[in-house]
C-alpha positions as MATLAB code, in Angstrom:
seq = 'MEWNGVAEYKAPSVRELLDNAAAKYGDRTFIKFLCEGRVEERSFNRLREDSLAVCRYIRSIGTEKTHIAIAALTSYEYIVFITGILISGNVAVPFAPTLSEKEALSLFKRADIEMLFYDNAFNCTPAIRDSLNYKIAPVNITGDGLLDGIVEKYSSTSEYASLSECETDINECAVIIYTSGTSGTKKGVMLSMNAFVGNIMYDEYVDCFGEDSVALSVLPMYHCYCLSGDYIKNLKDGMTVCLNSSMRDLPDSLRTFEPTVMRLVPMIAQTLLKLVKMKENRHPELTPRQAAEAVFGKNIQWLISGGAYLDPELVTEYGKLGIFLRQGFGMTEAGGRVSVPDTKCTTESIGRLTNMFKARIEHGEIQIYGPTLMLGYYKMPEETAEAFTQDGWLRTGDIGEVTESGELFITGRRKNLIILSSGENVSPEAIEKKFAQYEIVSEVLVYAENDRIVADIYPDYSYCEENDIPDPGSVITAIVKQMNSGAKASHLIAQVNVLTSPLPRTESGKIMRKKVEI';
ca = [
      19.129  -13.994   -1.337;
      19.547  -15.955    1.872;
      20.155  -14.733    5.390;
      21.525  -16.709    8.295;
      20.453  -14.394   11.054;
      18.992  -10.968   11.693;
      22.243   -9.546   13.052;
      24.247  -10.661    9.998;
      21.903   -9.334    7.312;
      22.982   -6.203    5.450;
      20.969   -4.561    2.689;
      22.194   -1.838    0.342;
      21.217    1.749    1.080;
      18.904    3.795   -1.151;
      22.017    5.697   -2.297;
      23.637    2.445   -3.381;
      20.479    1.386   -5.235;
      20.376    4.769   -6.954;
      24.042    4.620   -7.970;
      23.781    1.021   -9.159;
      20.634    1.698  -11.198;
      22.170    4.746  -12.887;
      25.358    2.820  -13.671;
      23.467   -0.171  -15.064;
      20.511    1.451  -16.843;
      21.803    4.979  -17.489;
      19.599    6.984  -19.828;
      16.898    4.331  -20.111;
      13.474    5.610  -19.105;
      12.629    4.855  -15.479;
       9.643    7.113  -14.791;
       6.807    8.276  -17.035;
       4.010   10.637  -16.108;
       1.366   12.810  -17.716;
       1.869   16.565  -17.644;
      -0.727   18.825  -19.250;
      -1.811   16.045  -21.579;
       1.638   14.970  -22.725;
       3.880   12.128  -21.569;
       7.049   13.162  -19.742;
       9.946   10.755  -19.199;
      12.804   10.688  -16.704;
      15.797    8.368  -16.934;
      17.655    6.532  -14.183;
      20.508    9.034  -14.626;
      18.143   12.001  -14.371;
      16.548   10.685  -11.188;
      19.976   10.246   -9.607;
      21.085   13.736  -10.625;
      17.907   15.397   -9.348;
      17.807   13.393   -6.107;
      21.436   14.198   -5.281;
      20.715   17.889   -5.847;
      17.801   17.733   -3.382;
      20.055   15.863   -0.946;
      22.618   18.688   -1.150;
      19.869   21.284   -0.765;
      18.640   19.620    2.432;
      22.133   19.211    3.854;
      23.002   22.830    3.038;
      20.465   23.788    5.690;
      22.699   21.990    8.157;
      20.255   19.266    8.999;
      20.912   15.619    9.863;
      18.690   13.074   11.615;
      15.907   15.610   11.172;
      12.364   14.299   10.783;
      11.181   15.647    7.429;
       7.503   15.336    6.523;
       6.316   15.002    2.950;
       2.584   15.411    2.310;
       1.816   15.222   -1.394;
       0.293   13.207   -4.210;
       2.391   10.804   -6.249;
       4.519   12.722   -8.734;
       8.056   12.824  -10.090;
       8.796   15.621   -7.630;
       7.526   13.446   -4.777;
       9.917   10.644   -5.722;
      12.859   13.028   -6.076;
      12.254   14.740   -2.741;
      11.661   11.583   -0.710;
      14.779   10.074   -2.298;
      16.716   13.216   -1.437;
      15.623   12.853    2.187;
      16.543    9.159    2.304;
      20.077    9.695    0.971;
      20.759   12.804    3.078;
      21.015   11.076    6.446;
      17.640   12.371    7.587;
      14.352   10.627    8.366;
      11.522   10.630    5.801;
       8.016   10.822    7.273;
       5.365   10.538    4.518;
       1.788   11.639    5.189;
      -1.453   11.685    3.220;
      -2.017   15.136    1.687;
      -5.665   14.853    2.737;
      -4.827   15.383    6.415;
      -7.028   17.951    8.101;
      -5.377   20.847    9.903;
      -6.132   19.228   13.253;
      -4.693   15.863   12.181;
      -1.600   17.448   10.669;
      -0.834   19.544   13.747;
      -1.236   16.528   16.022;
       0.774   14.101   13.896;
       3.539   16.578   13.052;
       3.978   17.320   16.745;
       3.992   13.635   17.706;
       6.487   12.878   14.927;
       8.797   15.799   15.882;
       8.626   17.227   12.362;
      11.147   20.027   11.691;
      10.840   20.331    7.902;
       7.821   20.014    5.623;
       7.611   19.363    1.895;
       4.115   19.439    0.384;
       2.166   20.041   -2.827;
      -1.087   21.758   -3.777;
      -3.164   18.783   -2.597;
      -2.139   19.549    0.995;
      -3.818   22.467    2.733;
      -0.809   24.105    4.358;
      -2.763   26.499    6.578;
      -1.247   29.410    8.524;
      -1.568   27.337   11.694;
       0.464   24.522   10.130;
       3.031   27.002    8.836;
       3.448   28.912   12.066;
       2.806   26.585   14.981;
       5.729   24.182   14.627;
       9.429   24.821   15.062;
      10.542   24.335   11.453;
      14.176   24.765   10.418;
      12.950   26.408    7.192;
       9.516   27.485    5.999;
       7.412   24.654    4.487;
       8.270   24.090    0.815;
       5.797   23.401   -2.007;
       7.713   20.836   -4.073;
       5.622   21.445   -7.199;
       6.119   25.204   -7.103;
       7.015   26.799  -10.440;
      10.673   26.201  -11.224;
      11.509   24.986   -7.707;
      13.055   21.634   -8.620;
      14.840   23.054  -11.668;
      16.259   25.815   -9.485;
      17.502   23.357   -6.871;
      19.081   21.121   -9.532;
      20.873   24.102  -11.070;
      22.124   25.586   -7.782;
      23.067   22.296   -6.116;
      24.507   20.437   -9.121;
      27.496   18.092   -9.006;
      29.728   20.920  -10.248;
      28.522   23.483   -7.706;
      30.179   24.563   -4.469;
      27.757   22.239   -2.669;
      28.875   19.092   -4.539;
      30.573   17.460   -1.554;
      27.407   17.646    0.566;
      25.979   14.543   -1.090;
      28.966   12.443   -0.035;
      27.552   11.447    3.318;
      27.505    8.193    5.245;
      24.243    6.677    6.445;
      23.958    4.008    9.113;
      21.658    1.370    7.611;
      20.627    0.186   11.072;
      19.299    3.563   12.216;
      15.781    4.836   11.567;
      15.396    6.086    7.988;
      11.615    6.166    7.570;
       8.639    6.645    9.874;
       5.332    5.616    8.333;
       2.138    6.241   10.247;
      -0.237    3.322    9.834;
      -3.845    4.274    9.266;
      -5.214    1.205   11.035;
      -8.859    0.202   11.128;
      -9.253    1.619   14.622;
      -7.281    3.353   17.339;
      -4.449    5.882   17.365;
      -2.097    6.038   14.394;
       1.304    4.558   15.158;
       4.571    5.703   13.617;
       6.378    2.607   12.345;
      10.140    3.148   12.460;
      12.030    1.364    9.692;
      15.782    1.279    9.352;
      17.376    1.570    5.912;
      18.246   -2.102    6.323;
      14.561   -2.972    6.743;
      13.149   -0.557    4.177;
      15.477   -1.607    1.354;
      16.092   -5.149    2.563;
      12.407   -5.952    2.265;
      12.502   -5.658   -1.541;
      15.647   -7.767   -1.993;
      13.698  -11.028   -2.242;
      14.223  -13.327   -5.229;
      10.576  -13.984   -6.104;
       9.105  -12.709   -9.396;
      12.350  -13.395  -11.262;
      10.471  -15.467  -13.839;
       7.479  -13.113  -14.014;
       8.862   -9.672  -14.828;
      11.800   -8.396  -16.825;
      13.486   -5.070  -17.428;
      11.105   -4.489  -20.335;
       8.073   -4.743  -18.030;
       6.077   -1.581  -17.346;
       4.364   -0.942  -14.004;
       1.563    1.546  -13.427;
       1.644    2.979   -9.915;
      -1.929    3.660   -8.777;
      -1.703    3.568   -4.972;
      -0.489    6.460   -2.788;
       3.270    6.649   -2.255;
       2.737    7.552    1.393;
       1.898    3.877    1.979;
       4.755    1.425    2.423;
       3.196   -1.063   -0.033;
       3.424    1.417   -2.899;
       6.576    3.316   -1.922;
       8.704    0.203   -1.606;
       6.937   -1.921   -4.243;
       6.309    0.536   -7.056;
       9.403    2.676   -6.528;
      12.247    1.032   -4.589;
      11.673   -2.487   -5.972;
      11.488   -1.270   -9.566;
      14.520    0.983   -9.099;
      16.465   -2.144   -8.170;
      14.997   -4.284  -10.967;
      15.220   -1.720  -13.767;
      11.526   -1.659  -14.643;
       9.759    1.412  -16.001;
       7.246    2.985  -13.604;
       4.335    5.103  -14.844;
       2.756    7.425  -12.292;
      -0.961    7.914  -11.681;
      -1.695   10.428   -8.927;
      -5.505   10.273   -8.876;
      -8.138    7.566   -9.303;
      -9.972   10.041  -11.515;
      -7.054    9.857  -13.974;
      -6.726    6.062  -13.930;
      -8.650    5.327  -17.169;
      -6.491    7.842  -19.076;
      -3.306    6.476  -17.511;
      -4.192    2.910  -18.503;
      -4.883    3.892  -22.103;
      -1.754    6.028  -22.325;
       0.836    3.798  -20.648;
      -0.559    0.306  -21.382;
       1.181   -1.306  -18.382;
       2.303   -4.897  -17.966;
       1.657   -5.027  -14.231;
      -0.153   -3.100  -11.501;
      -0.150   -3.285   -7.720;
      -3.595   -2.451   -6.390;
      -6.204   -3.145   -3.732;
      -9.291   -5.355   -4.273;
     -11.600   -2.348   -4.491;
      -9.728   -1.067   -7.568;
      -9.687   -4.557   -9.096;
     -13.472   -4.745   -8.671;
     -13.981   -1.308  -10.224;
     -11.832   -2.104  -13.259;
     -13.587   -5.441  -13.777;
     -16.922   -3.610  -13.850;
     -15.538   -1.347  -16.595;
     -14.532   -4.421  -18.593;
     -18.009   -5.932  -18.146;
     -19.563   -2.681  -19.359;
     -17.373   -2.847  -22.478;
     -18.519   -6.415  -23.101;
     -22.187   -5.484  -22.700;
     -21.948   -2.463  -25.003;
     -19.767   -4.224  -27.583;
     -20.817   -7.896  -27.755;
     -18.581   -8.376  -30.794;
     -15.498   -8.097  -28.542;
     -13.861  -11.148  -27.003;
     -13.286  -10.987  -23.207;
      -9.589  -10.245  -23.784;
     -10.376   -7.489  -26.283;
     -12.752   -5.890  -23.780;
     -10.018   -6.068  -21.136;
      -7.499   -4.467  -23.491;
      -9.962   -1.651  -24.169;
      -9.719   -0.814  -20.453;
      -6.165   -1.853  -19.480;
      -4.291   -1.570  -22.761;
      -2.908   -4.446  -24.791;
       0.038   -5.387  -22.550;
      -1.585   -6.143  -19.187;
      -0.506   -9.494  -17.715;
      -0.340   -9.268  -13.919;
      -2.370   -7.653  -11.144;
      -0.953   -7.939   -7.627;
      -3.465   -7.258   -4.882;
      -2.837   -6.373   -1.262;
      -4.272   -4.464    1.662;
      -7.570   -6.341    2.014;
      -9.296   -9.657    1.332;
      -9.392  -10.654   -2.330;
     -12.456  -12.613   -3.424;
     -11.315  -15.768   -5.319;
     -14.169  -15.122   -7.753;
     -12.302  -12.000   -8.884;
      -9.273  -14.173   -9.607;
     -11.438  -16.454  -11.738;
     -13.043  -13.567  -13.635;
      -9.686  -11.971  -14.414;
      -8.344  -15.336  -15.527;
     -11.051  -15.388  -18.209;
      -9.596  -12.105  -19.480;
      -6.078  -13.491  -19.723;
      -4.957  -11.483  -16.686;
      -3.213  -13.196  -13.781;
      -4.551  -11.777  -10.501;
      -3.156  -12.919   -7.173;
      -2.778  -11.446   -3.711;
       0.206  -10.959   -1.473;
       0.475  -10.034    2.179;
       2.489   -7.429    3.969;
       2.743   -5.151    6.963;
       4.416   -1.803    7.381;
       5.846   -3.260   10.599;
       7.612   -5.917    8.507;
       9.085   -3.379    6.100;
       6.426   -4.039    3.465;
       6.022   -7.462    1.903;
       5.838  -10.722    3.838;
       4.491  -13.009    1.110;
       4.205  -12.569   -2.648;
       2.184  -14.504   -5.219;
       3.590  -16.708   -7.938;
       1.975  -18.722  -10.715;
       1.739  -21.829   -8.516;
      -0.077  -20.193   -5.585;
      -3.679  -21.211   -5.002;
      -6.335  -18.548   -5.418;
      -7.273  -18.646   -1.726;
      -3.752  -18.081   -0.393;
      -2.138  -14.721    0.270;
       1.038  -15.714   -1.495;
       4.220  -17.485   -0.558;
       6.622  -16.306    2.139;
       9.537  -14.399    0.652;
      12.967  -15.736    1.507;
      13.334  -12.819    3.925;
      10.919  -14.324    6.459;
      10.113  -17.310    8.606;
       6.585  -17.868    9.904;
       4.988  -19.833   12.711;
       1.494  -20.262   14.108;
       1.004  -19.578   17.819;
      -2.512  -19.924   19.271;
      -3.844  -19.609   15.734;
      -1.979  -16.349   15.041;
       0.560  -15.965   12.238;
       3.854  -14.675   13.655;
       6.855  -13.737   11.522;
      10.581  -13.300   11.981;
      13.197  -11.803    9.694;
      15.798   -9.066    9.237;
      13.417   -6.363    7.992;
      11.129   -6.004   11.002;
      10.494   -2.525   12.375;
      12.596   -0.876   15.064;
       9.352   -0.154   16.892;
       6.606    2.469   17.090;
       7.918    6.007   17.494;
       7.615    7.135   21.121;
       5.234    4.252   21.893;
       7.267    1.720   23.919;
       4.276   -0.108   25.378;
       2.676   -0.645   21.972;
       6.054   -1.751   20.608;
       6.411   -4.355   23.349;
       2.902   -5.645   22.634;
       3.727   -6.028   18.927;
       6.477   -8.581   19.560;
       6.682  -11.888   21.380;
       9.303  -12.352   24.086;
      11.587  -14.128   21.611;
      11.351  -11.337   19.024;
       8.716  -12.569   16.569;
       6.260  -10.006   15.191;
       2.608  -10.625   15.972;
       0.689  -10.085   12.738;
      -2.701  -10.165   14.454;
      -3.930  -12.442   11.659;
      -5.413  -15.872   12.241;
      -4.340  -18.416    9.677;
      -1.953  -21.138    8.652;
       1.228  -21.692    6.661;
       1.913  -24.733    4.484;
       5.196  -26.610    4.134;
       5.745  -24.865    0.791;
       5.427  -21.462    2.479;
       1.944  -20.513    1.275;
       0.059  -18.348    3.758;
      -3.679  -18.504    4.399;
      -5.595  -15.973    6.518;
      -9.002  -16.715    7.989;
      -9.511  -13.575   10.063;
      -8.096  -10.900   12.331;
      -7.402  -11.747   15.947;
      -8.555   -8.329   17.152;
     -11.779   -8.641   15.145;
     -12.808  -11.946   16.723;
     -16.285  -11.788   18.181;
     -16.402  -13.550   21.540;
     -20.002  -14.278   22.465;
     -21.254  -14.805   26.010;
     -21.463  -18.525   25.216;
     -17.689  -18.546   24.817;
     -17.927  -19.093   21.059;
     -15.332  -17.313   18.893;
     -16.730  -15.985   15.621;
     -14.580  -14.604   12.805;
     -16.524  -11.762   11.147;
     -14.378  -12.119    8.025;
     -15.543  -15.715    7.587;
     -19.152  -14.522    7.464;
     -18.322  -11.530    5.254;
     -16.630  -13.762    2.686;
     -19.889  -15.680    2.202;
     -21.505  -12.512    0.834;
     -18.833  -12.170   -1.862;
     -20.685  -14.556   -4.203;
     -23.703  -12.234   -4.401;
     -23.409   -9.467   -6.994;
     -26.048   -7.390   -5.237;
     -23.736   -6.968   -2.218;
     -21.151   -4.241   -2.717;
     -19.811   -3.939    0.851;
     -20.454   -5.762    4.109;
     -19.335   -5.367    7.702;
     -20.120   -7.968   10.362;
     -19.870   -7.179   14.068;
     -21.505   -7.957   17.418;
     -24.081   -5.883   19.256;
     -25.858   -6.969   22.440;
     -24.425  -10.483   22.053;
     -25.912  -10.830   18.548;
     -24.313  -10.906   15.100;
     -25.154   -7.840   13.003;
     -24.380   -7.203    9.324;
     -24.219   -3.745    7.753;
     -24.662   -4.178    4.001;
     -24.261   -1.602    1.253;
     -25.953   -2.911   -1.910;
     -24.600   -2.415   -5.409;
     -27.275    0.046   -6.481;
     -25.990    0.113  -10.065;
     -26.500   -3.635  -10.259;
     -30.008   -3.228   -8.822;
     -30.881   -0.618  -11.413;
     -29.511   -2.688  -14.304;
     -31.426   -5.773  -13.126;
     -34.675   -3.992  -12.205;
     -34.470   -4.657   -8.462;
     -36.520   -1.868   -6.806;
     -36.152   -3.227   -3.263;
     -32.594   -4.496   -2.612;
     -33.404   -4.864    1.088;
     -35.846   -7.708    0.475;
     -33.338   -9.552   -1.720;
     -30.608   -9.175    0.905;
     -32.981  -10.361    3.640;
     -33.661  -13.496    1.591;
     -29.923  -14.064    1.134;
     -29.320  -13.793    4.886;
     -32.184  -16.187    5.589;
     -30.623  -18.707    3.226;
     -27.187  -18.290    4.823;
     -28.626  -18.711    8.315;
     -30.377  -21.942    7.365;
     -27.069  -23.772    7.067;
     -25.053  -21.918    9.699;
     -23.971  -22.833   13.212;
     -26.088  -21.217   15.921;
     -23.179  -18.933   16.874;
     -22.899  -17.699   13.265;
     -26.542  -16.727   12.780;
     -27.015  -13.157   11.571;
     -29.653  -11.676   13.855;
     -29.920   -8.227   12.293;
     -29.275   -6.717    8.866;
     -28.878   -3.001    8.212;
     -29.199   -2.056    4.541;
     -27.149    1.102    3.977;
     -27.712    3.937    1.542;
     -24.073    5.069    1.513;
     -20.756    3.170    1.429;
     -19.068    2.032    4.618;
     -16.371    4.355    5.967;
     -12.838    3.410    4.973;
      -9.312    4.144    6.115;
      -6.797    6.051    3.968;
      -5.591    2.740    2.520;
      -9.112    1.705    1.487;
      -9.855   -0.780    4.255;
     -13.334   -0.795    5.774;
     -13.230    0.658    9.269;
     -14.207   -1.792   11.972;
     -16.745   -0.846   14.604;
     -15.695   -0.794   18.236;
     -18.647   -2.479   19.894;
     -18.828   -3.883   23.382;
     -20.939   -7.024   23.722;
];
């Protein structure tokens, strides 16, 4: 798909995607999930029927352009309810179900929430129930018989049938997604329907996946990467999506569904590779591919990573297993994806620009332009202005380069740059990447303190135990000494802190950066 200008671009709505998918794929299975130990299936037709019923239910309350929160784990009900919101002319505002009462009250107020859908993973306290001006009482979407009751009462043959025939302006805000960020106040990214759906209309992957491909969704649906990639993209393409709502259930889900492809973050890729290595060690008679199939199932072909830096060594290790691992790049502010991997991308790149975007490098920063950029941050005009250049390009905040073929390379984050008193600019990510080759290092965070470079390192204690390393600190000190011997003076690590617990992470799994004044 090509676009000649932002103003001219028009994407289909979620309702159009839903109608088209039902017409094309009908009773084929779209969604699979585990329920009390058995596999449940839902067709494209069933999803459309259930989503339209929820749409009518919402509109029967007399609401339009209402900000509707949904705080729940990934489930079939989650998909039905968020789809119902999106096709009802209202604004979907997904949140993590792990929000504390204080966080929920603050964010719901800032987001002007007037309806709340949740599940048992969300602690809907009396304060949350009573303190906001809801149009109806908060609704537990996984309550016994709730969805079945809505589908029966608000069916296409009911008195409410006409309520689902509503127009939606694709250029108005349809979704607000609060970015977790590695520091600072959460910002509500406003995406129009044009941006939210348009972002998945790229042509890439056409030679990689087919309608017979099976995706396992392992990331939270309240993140744009998963919601648009695992749900909206596959709804358009006709792929089957299997749902996994908890990392605890991932091994069972892999064995049960035997997916072709998964979207994940590097941390999950590392964890699964360790499981494969354990299989190899315990069963030396297995080939590397057989060990991989014991963990992933026999059909796994592709792993698509995003959200954080992917160590090229992981790519190499997965290649030995017959699994193609590559990373893409995206931002909620861009509607989701910016670049996606293909079989010709180098292991160090973050994929190739989709045909929805143009990119340029200004003062080392990657800036992007296209029809699926955000409308802005909700009620944050100053932050919105700072996010864009004067000529309308989005500042990614990433330092890097783009090749003539559209491959993107990131070397660090602009906001993370360490500026020493000498005037030297140091990218902490560049130093952190050097630790990736050492198996003893599980996590690392580099920052500045008192004009010196400091590294917080969390060792892989399982590795230490398996390899009889009683004092990981001494090994890490030796590694740092070796790294310093060949480093520029500005890149010398002056202090190492060996941690006994993992580094704190954001909701999306990114390591939280320290705010340190030099």
